Backbone bond lengths (Angstrom), bond angles and torsions (degrees), N, CA, C in turn:
res aa  C-N    CA-C-N  psi(-1)  N-CA   C-N-CA  omega(-1)  CA-C   N-CA-C  phi
1 M - - - 1.446 - - 1.520 108.08 -
2 N 1.320 116.86 132.73 1.451 118.28 -178.29 1.515 111.47 -84.64
3 K 1.299 115.80 171.55 1.451 123.45 -174.10 1.536 112.44 -59.74
4 D 1.339 118.20 -37.21 1.450 122.59 -177.86 1.518 113.18 -71.69
5 N 1.327 118.69 -19.43 1.450 121.78 -178.14 1.516 112.61 -104.32
6 N 1.308 118.44 21.72 1.455 122.67 -177.92 1.526 109.71 -71.36
7 P 1.356 118.69 111.55 1.452 120.15 -178.39 1.520 112.87 -63.53
8 N 1.325 118.29 -30.35 1.462 119.73 178.14 1.517 111.20 -66.51
9 Q 1.322 117.04 -38.20 1.452 120.88 178.17 1.529 109.63 -66.18
10 T 1.330 117.59 -42.73 1.451 121.68 178.66 1.517 110.32 -62.92
11 A 1.310 116.82 -46.08 1.458 120.84 -179.24 1.518 110.88 -63.06
12 H 1.323 117.01 -39.37 1.454 120.39 179.36 1.524 110.35 -62.33
13 S 1.331 117.82 -42.93 1.454 119.93 179.36 1.518 110.33 -67.67
14 L 1.334 118.51 -36.31 1.454 121.70 176.63 1.520 110.61 -65.92
15 Q 1.320 115.11 -41.67 1.447 120.32 -178.83 1.522 110.37 -61.88
16 G 1.311 117.43 -42.68 1.460 121.38 179.00 1.506 111.81 -62.28
17 R 1.334 116.87 -42.77 1.446 120.79 -178.87 1.513 111.98 -70.85
18 A 1.322 117.64 -34.91 1.453 120.56 -177.98 1.519 111.03 -62.89
19 G 1.307 118.19 -29.00 1.455 121.75 179.77 1.514 113.27 -87.41
20 E 1.323 118.42 -0.05 1.461 121.43 -176.06 1.520 111.52 -107.88
21 G 1.324 116.92 51.67 1.445 120.32 175.55 1.519 114.11 77.31
22 S 1.283 117.98 14.71 1.454 121.22 178.01 1.518 109.56 -68.08
23 S 1.325 116.51 153.48 1.457 119.80 179.72 1.511 112.45 -82.96
24 I 1.346 117.60 -5.70 1.457 118.97 176.56 1.514 109.25 -90.41
25 A 1.301 115.63 168.67 1.463 121.30 -176.36 1.518 111.08 -55.98
26 G 1.316 115.75 147.76 1.461 121.09 179.87 1.505 112.14 -58.62
27 G 1.321 116.03 150.07 1.460 120.99 -175.16 1.500 112.67 -84.85
28 S 1.314 116.74 76.76 1.456 118.36 176.49 1.510 109.50 -72.54
29 S 1.300 116.21 149.82 1.459 120.07 -175.72 1.513 110.91 -96.89
30 K 1.327 115.14 168.99 1.461 121.83 -179.24 1.522 109.75 -59.31
31 A 1.309 117.53 -46.98 1.454 122.33 176.61 1.520 107.78 -115.08
32 E 1.321 116.62 125.73 1.455 119.30 -175.55 1.517 110.74 -56.20
33 G 1.346 113.97 137.10 1.444 119.66 177.65 1.515 114.14 83.48
34 S 1.328 118.82 -5.32 1.454 119.91 179.39 1.516 109.40 -103.99
35 S 1.312 116.69 169.34 1.453 120.85 -179.95 1.523 110.51 -104.09
36 S 1.347 117.01 25.30 1.460 120.05 179.45 1.522 109.80 -69.97
37 S 1.317 116.04 169.29 1.453 121.51 -173.74 1.524 112.18 -76.40
38 L 1.321 114.26 167.25 1.456 121.36 174.16 1.518 110.40 -64.04
39 T 1.302 116.34 152.65 1.448 119.54 170.12 1.522 107.73 -83.22
40 Y 1.313 116.04 165.37 1.464 121.02 176.30 1.532 109.41 -58.27
41 E 1.325 116.67 -44.59 1.462 121.36 -177.71 1.522 111.32 -62.77
42 Q 1.328 117.70 -41.01 1.463 120.88 178.45 1.529 110.98 -64.99
43 A 1.318 116.40 -41.80 1.465 120.39 179.53 1.528 110.04 -64.23
44 M 1.342 117.41 -42.32 1.468 120.76 178.28 1.522 110.87 -63.32
45 Q 1.322 116.48 -40.73 1.461 120.22 179.46 1.531 110.26 -62.62
46 Q 1.324 116.98 -43.12 1.461 120.07 178.17 1.524 110.69 -64.01
47 L 1.308 116.92 -40.27 1.460 121.67 179.21 1.529 110.46 -64.09
48 E 1.323 117.15 -43.61 1.467 121.22 178.51 1.524 111.44 -63.47
49 M 1.328 116.92 -41.32 1.464 120.46 178.60 1.526 110.87 -65.26
50 L 1.307 116.05 -41.14 1.454 120.76 179.29 1.529 110.57 -64.45
51 A 1.327 116.75 -43.69 1.466 120.76 178.68 1.525 110.76 -61.97
52 A 1.315 117.21 -41.78 1.471 121.01 179.53 1.526 110.68 -62.59
53 K 1.328 117.24 -42.25 1.468 120.44 178.82 1.522 111.39 -64.57
54 M 1.339 115.92 -37.58 1.466 119.15 177.53 1.529 110.21 -66.24
55 E 1.329 116.67 -44.41 1.465 121.00 -179.48 1.516 112.09 -63.30
56 Q 1.313 117.83 -31.88 1.463 122.56 -178.53 1.530 112.33 -92.52
57 N 1.336 116.04 9.18 1.474 121.76 179.41 1.527 112.74 55.63
58 E 1.330 116.68 38.25 1.464 121.54 179.05 1.524 112.06 -90.53
59 I 1.324 117.24 0.26 1.463 121.16 -178.30 1.519 107.53 -113.58
60 S 1.320 115.16 128.57 1.456 119.18 -179.36 1.528 110.72 -68.43
61 L 1.295 115.51 157.57 1.452 120.86 179.35 1.530 110.69 -59.11
62 D 1.322 116.72 -36.02 1.459 120.99 179.27 1.530 112.45 -63.51
63 D 1.325 117.40 -33.20 1.468 121.92 -178.43 1.530 113.22 -91.65
64 M 1.316 116.58 -11.79 1.464 120.19 -173.35 1.534 112.62 -59.08
65 A 1.321 118.86 -44.44 1.470 121.17 -178.13 1.531 110.74 -60.69
66 E 1.320 117.20 -43.35 1.475 120.01 179.81 1.523 110.43 -66.76
67 R 1.324 118.04 -41.97 1.466 120.81 178.75 1.530 110.96 -64.51
68 L 1.333 117.60 -36.79 1.463 120.53 176.44 1.520 110.88 -64.45
69 R 1.335 116.92 -39.02 1.476 120.03 176.40 1.524 110.40 -63.18
70 E 1.319 116.45 -42.49 1.467 120.05 177.97 1.526 110.55 -62.19
71 A 1.334 116.48 -42.01 1.464 120.14 179.02 1.527 110.59 -62.77
72 Q 1.313 117.36 -41.36 1.470 120.68 178.10 1.523 110.82 -61.69
73 Q 1.328 117.08 -42.21 1.462 120.22 179.81 1.524 110.90 -67.55
74 L 1.336 117.01 -39.30 1.460 119.90 176.97 1.523 110.86 -63.48
75 M 1.338 116.84 -42.55 1.468 120.14 178.63 1.524 110.99 -62.78
76 K 1.319 117.20 -41.80 1.464 121.19 179.13 1.529 109.77 -64.04
77 Y 1.315 117.13 -43.70 1.457 121.00 179.06 1.530 110.80 -60.54
78 C 1.342 116.85 -45.29 1.466 120.73 179.51 1.522 110.89 -64.41
79 R 1.321 116.89 -41.99 1.470 121.15 177.96 1.524 110.21 -61.46
80 D 1.336 117.25 -42.71 1.464 121.59 178.54 1.528 110.98 -64.03
81 C 1.340 117.01 -39.88 1.471 120.34 177.51 1.514 110.59 -62.12
82 L 1.332 116.64 -44.26 1.462 120.65 179.72 1.518 111.21 -64.58
83 Y 1.325 116.69 -40.00 1.461 121.17 178.26 1.526 110.22 -61.00
84 E 1.321 116.82 -46.20 1.462 121.00 179.80 1.525 111.30 -64.52
85 A 1.329 117.30 -41.02 1.463 120.44 178.80 1.525 110.43 -63.82
86 E 1.335 116.43 -42.68 1.465 120.01 178.49 1.525 110.87 -63.05
87 K 1.324 116.08 -42.33 1.468 120.55 178.73 1.525 110.78 -62.18
88 N 1.320 116.98 -43.03 1.462 120.86 178.40 1.521 111.77 -64.49
89 C 1.334 117.40 -41.41 1.464 120.90 178.53 1.522 110.75 -63.51
90 K 1.324 116.69 -44.71 1.469 119.83 179.11 1.521 110.61 -61.80
91 S 1.312 116.07 -39.40 1.457 120.24 179.19 1.528 110.41 -64.78
92 L 1.319 117.00 -44.87 1.463 120.87 178.85 1.521 111.37 -64.00
93 L 1.324 117.08 -40.57 1.463 120.58 179.74 1.521 111.55 -67.10
94 S 1.325 117.05 -37.15 1.457 118.75 179.10 1.524 111.55 -69.45
95 V 1.315 117.68 -33.57 1.464 121.56 176.35 1.524 108.65 -68.38
96 E 1.330 116.72 -41.78 1.467 120.52 -179.60 1.528 110.98 -63.87
97 E 1.329 117.69 -37.99 1.464 120.87 -179.91 1.538 111.06 -65.69
98 K 1.307 117.46 -28.96 1.460 121.40 -179.56 1.518 112.10 -76.39
99 L 1.313 116.36 -18.96 1.480 120.25 -178.56 1.472 111.95 -74.60
């Protein structure tokens, strides 16, 4: 994975923005009080909340572009998490087959 696709970096930037008056859920960290990245579940929860607000027209037109950017970053982060989990599972399964 290259430097630009680092899910931890993406999550960190999302986490910072979520605490700055964003309309999505606050960016709680994996371990309370630390600056670690969001978990997959936290990112999905924020994405679901954001989608619900969009569907219910709770986001002004002025804020819509920024919220869409946040949603895109959350989706990318979740996709990257799933990719890494799949890669780890395949690696574990290939090691198990060799045993």
